[in-house]
N, C-alpha and C positions, 0 to 999 in steps of 0.2 A: 528277874528279868530272864535268865536262862532255863528257870523252872516254869513259868509261864506259858515259853515259843513252846518245850518237851510237850507241857499238858495239853497243849492248843496243838499241837501236831499228832499225838495220841489220838484225842478225840474227833480230830477229823478223820481221821484213820478208821477209827470205829465206827463212825456214821457212815461214812463211805464202804465199810465190811459189811454194817446190819442192811445198806440199802441193796448192795449184791447179792448179799444173804437174801431178803425178800422177796427179789424178783424173781431170782434163780426157782427159790421153792414156788413160786408162782407158774412160772413157765413150765412145770412138773407135769406129765400127762399119767405117767403110771410110779409104782409104789420104789424101783429100784432108781427109778430119777429120782425122786425124793432123796432115798436115799444117798445116794453119789451127791447132791445137791446140798447136803444136812453133814458132808464128811467135816469141813472147814470148821463150823461151829462146837462138832464134837472135838475136833483137836484145841480148839482154842480155850474152849474150857475146862479140858484134862490139862491144857498150860497151866490156865488159872490157879486149877486146884493144886499141883507140885509146886508154883511159887508160893499159894499160902500156905503150905505144909511144912515146906523149905524153910519160912519164915517166924512161923510159928515153932518150930526144932530150935531152930538158931540165927536171932535178929538180922546176922552179922550176913547169912548166909541171900543171895540176890541181890546183893547192893544195886544191879543193875536192872533191876524189873521192867522199866521203862522200853530199854530198849530190846528184852526178850518178850513183850508184848508187840512193839513196833515189828520185830523179824514173824512172830506167827500171823501178826496180821496180816501186814505186805505178804507173807507166802498162801494166807485164805483167798485176799482178794485176785494174787495171779492165778488159782486155782478156778476159782470163777468166773475169771476174764478166760481162761483157757475152754473151761466147761461151755458158755457159752459163744465161744466160737465152734468149737464141737457140734453144738445144737446147728448152729449156722448154716456148717459146710455139710449138715445130714442133707440139708433139707425139711421139709412139711414130713409128720409121720404117718402112714399109711397103715391100717389096718389089714 
């Protein structure tokens, strides 16, 4: 039962992260803004690669990988929300 709850929580957070990531990338006007908006996805990909390589080398490592993903995804969501707030406070872009 607890496994299903954990997987549901992870899937909900992944969905929320993906939604915020797509919105952040669509709301960009310059290449620099796109790079800044894409950083959380890059960090998450690196974290997943570290977990996969670690488990491939030693199956007993990263036994708490769902919690590691929750922390990375939570950090990415927080980053994207701060980015959205900064954009809102900066106002419209002027050329």
